[in-house]
C-alpha positions in Angstrom: 0.2 -0.1 -0.2 3.3 2.5 0.8 3.9 2.4 -2.9 0.6 2.7 -4.2 0.1 5.7 -1.8 3.7 7.1 -3.3 2.2 6.6 -6.9 -0.8 8.7 -6.5 0.6 11.0 -4.9 3.6 11.2 -8.0 0.6 11.3 -9.9 -1.6 14.1 -8.5 1.9 16.4 -8.4 2.3 15.5 -12.0 -1.4 17.0 -13.0 -0.7 19.8 -10.9 2.5 20.4 -12.0 1.1 20.2 -16.1 -1.6 22.7 -14.7 0.7 25.0 -13.5 2.8 24.6 -16.2 0.0 25.5 -18.8 -1.2 28.3 -16.8 2.3 30.0 -16.9 2.8 29.5 -20.5 -1.0 29.8 -21.8 -2.4 32.0 -18.9 -4.3 34.3 -21.1 -6.9 31.8 -22.0 -7.3 31.3 -18.4 -7.6 28.7 -15.4 -10.9 26.6 -17.2 -9.0 26.4 -20.6 -6.1 25.1 -19.0 -7.7 22.6 -16.8 -9.7 21.4 -19.5 -6.3 20.6 -21.8 -5.2 18.8 -18.8 -8.9 16.9 -18.7 -8.6 16.3 -22.8 -4.4 14.8 -22.4 -6.1 12.2 -19.2 -9.0 11.3 -21.3 -7.0 10.2 -24.2 -4.2 8.6 -22.3 -6.7 6.8 -20.1 -8.4 5.6 -23.1 -5.5 4.6 -24.8 -4.1 2.5 -21.4 -7.4 0.9 -20.5 -8.3 0.1 -24.4 -4.6 -1.8 -24.7 -6.1 -3.5 -21.2 -9.2 -4.9 -22.3 -8.6 -5.5 -25.8 -5.2 -6.6 -25.8 -3.5 -7.6 -22.4 -7.3 -9.0 -20.8 -8.9 -10.2 -19.2 -11.7 -9.5 -20.9 -13.7 -8.0 -18.0 -17.6 -9.6 -19.2 -16.4 -13.1 -18.9 -13.3 -12.3 -15.7 -14.9 -9.9 -13.4 -13.3 -9.9 -10.0 -9.5 -11.4 -11.1 -6.4 -10.2 -9.4 -4.9 -6.7 -10.3 -2.2 -6.9 -12.2 0.8 -3.9 -12.8 -0.7 -2.4 -15.9 -4.2 -2.2 -14.3 -2.7 -0.9 -11.2 -0.8 1.9 -13.0 -4.0 2.9 -15.0 -6.0 3.3 -11.8 -2.9 5.1 -10.0 -2.8 7.2 -13.0 -6.6 8.0 -13.0 -7.3 8.4 -9.5 -4.7 11.6 -9.1 -6.5 12.9 -12.0 -9.6 12.4 -10.7 -8.0 14.1 -7.0 -6.5 17.0 -8.9 -9.9 17.6 -10.9 -12.0 17.6 -7.8 -9.9 19.8 -5.9 -10.1 22.4 -9.1 -13.9 21.4 -9.3 -14.3 22.5 -5.1 -12.3 25.4 -5.3 -13.6 27.3 -8.3 -17.0 26.1 -8.2 -17.8 25.3 -11.8 -19.4 21.6 -10.9 -22.8 20.7 -9.6 -23.4 17.9 -7.1 -23.8 15.7 -9.9 -20.1 15.8 -11.0 -19.1 15.6 -7.6 -21.0 12.6 -6.8 -19.9 11.5 -9.9 -16.1 12.0 -9.5 -16.5 10.9 -5.5 -17.7 7.6 -6.5 -14.9 7.7 -9.1 -12.4 8.0 -6.3 -14.1 6.0 -4.1 -14.5 3.1 -6.7 -10.7 3.2 -7.2 -9.4 3.1 -3.7 -11.6 0.3 -3.1 -10.2 -1.6 -6.0 -6.5 -0.7 -5.4 -6.7 -1.9 -1.8 -8.7 -5.0 -2.1 -6.4 -5.9 -4.9 -8.8 -7.2 -7.1 -11.5 -6.3 -9.7 -9.0 -3.9 -11.6 -10.3 -5.2 -14.9 -13.6 -4.4 -14.3 -12.8 -0.5 -12.1 -10.2 -0.2 -16.2 -13.6 -0.9 -18.2 -15.4 1.8 -16.3 -12.9 4.4 -16.7 -12.7 3.2 -20.2 -16.3 3.9 -21.2 -16.6 7.0 -19.0 -13.3 8.6 -20.5 -14.4 7.6 -24.3 -16.6 10.7 -24.7 -14.1 13.2 -22.3 -12.4 14.5 -25.3 -15.5 15.1 -27.3 -17.1 16.6 -24.1 -14.0 19.1 -24.3 -14.0 19.7 -27.9 -17.6 20.8 -27.5 -16.5 23.4 -24.8 -13.6 24.2 -26.8 -15.7 25.4 -29.7 -18.1 27.4 -27.6 -15.0 29.2 -26.8 -13.7 29.9 -30.1 -16.8 31.0 -31.6 -17.5 27.2 -34.0 -19.8 26.2 -32.1 -23.2 26.8 -34.6 -21.2 25.0 -37.1 -21.2 21.2 -38.7 -18.1 20.2 -36.7 -20.6 21.1 -33.7 -23.3 19.2 -34.8 -21.0 16.2 -35.8 -19.2 16.1 -32.1 -23.1 16.3 -30.4 -24.4 13.8 -32.4 -21.2 11.8 -31.9 -21.1 12.4 -28.1 -24.9 11.4 -27.5 -24.5 8.4 -29.6 -20.9 7.1 -28.0 -22.6 7.9 -24.5 -25.5 5.7 -25.1 -23.6 3.0 -26.3 -20.8 2.6 -23.8 -22.4 4.0 -20.6 -26.0 2.5 -20.9 -25.5 -0.2 -23.4 -21.9 -1.8 -23.3 -22.5 -0.4 -19.3 -25.7 -2.0 -18.4 -24.2 -5.6 -19.8 -21.2 -5.1 -17.8 -23.2 -4.6 -15.0 -25.3 -7.9 -15.5 -22.1 -9.5 -16.1 -21.0 -8.1 -12.4 -23.7 -9.2 -10.7 -24.5 -12.7 -11.9 -21.0 -13.8 -11.2 -20.2 -15.2 -7.8 -16.2 -13.5 -8.0 -16.4 -10.1 -7.4 -17.4 -9.0 -4.0 -20.4 -7.8 -2.8 -19.3 -4.0 -2.2 -17.8 -3.9 -5.6 -21.2 -4.8 -7.0 -22.6 -2.2 -5.3 -19.6 0.5 -6.6 -21.0 -1.0 -10.1 -24.7 -0.3 -9.6 -23.9 3.4 -8.0 -22.5 4.1 -11.1 -24.6 3.1 -13.8 -27.3 4.5 -11.8 -25.3 7.7 -11.8 -25.0 7.2 -15.6 -28.5 7.1 -15.9 -28.8 10.7 -14.5 -26.4 12.1 -16.9 -28.5 10.6 -19.7 -31.4 12.3 -18.4 -29.6 15.4 -18.8 -28.6 14.3 -22.1 -31.7 13.5 -23.3 -33.1 16.8 -22.3 -30.5 18.7 -24.1 -31.0 16.6 -27.3 -34.8 17.6 -27.0 -34.2 21.1 -26.2 -31.9 21.5 -29.2 -33.8 19.2 -31.4 -37.0 21.9 -30.8 -34.6 24.6 -31.5 -33.9 23.3 -34.9 -37.2 22.5 -35.6 -38.7 26.3 -35.1 -35.8 27.3 -36.9 -36.3 25.3 -39.6 -39.9 26.2 -39.8 -39.1 30.0 -39.1 -36.8 30.1 -42.3 -40.1 27.7 -44.4 -42.4 30.3 -43.6 -40.0 33.3 -44.7 -39.3 31.6 -48.1 -43.0 31.2 -48.7 -43.9 34.3 -47.4 -41.1 35.6 -49.9 -42.4 33.8 -52.7 -45.8 34.7 -52.6 -44.6 38.3 -52.1 -42.5 38.1 -55.6 -45.3 36.2 -57.7 -47.8 39.2 -56.3 -45.1 41.9 -57.6 
């Protein structure tokens, strides 16, 4: 446990150092811009490592939940734990996130700590990290596009659609299958299963917010199209009258 604690501290220090360097070299962009750059880097790094764990190193999380943690699984969890602690502290200090996101960070931190302390179920934790972080670059891209004034474009539309599709597929469909395999398997401990249920319920909370966003956006686009259609019809009628 001592080596794990040292690893977490080193990773936390690394994320803080990276953020500090970005603020010093890119200060004109603001604190949130640089924090989101760190978030983007963590998302890409976490997805790459956990994808290798799940698809190359193994074991397959759907068939072998509750197995002993491998060194690479531990590395992936330690890196993400350091990041989540950093981001949690940043969000609390700057008060940028609501209670749902803070609960998500808290559950993620506790879940990784639990998996590391038990020495098992690392493959499930890495699968959850993969499913959670695979949509993160798209979420950050959406924010950056807004800041640059390019969100209302074809690129912004593509980012939104891809984000919603990936979120539904990875968090709800694949996540539901993963939770089912976790619950019916006798191998994972009960507390790990409870953690899985909590994460899946939280995914549905996010899904409700995303559904509301998608509905509002589709309604706005429909109203805009209807107004344009009416304007075109009126202009066409006026043209024939003249």
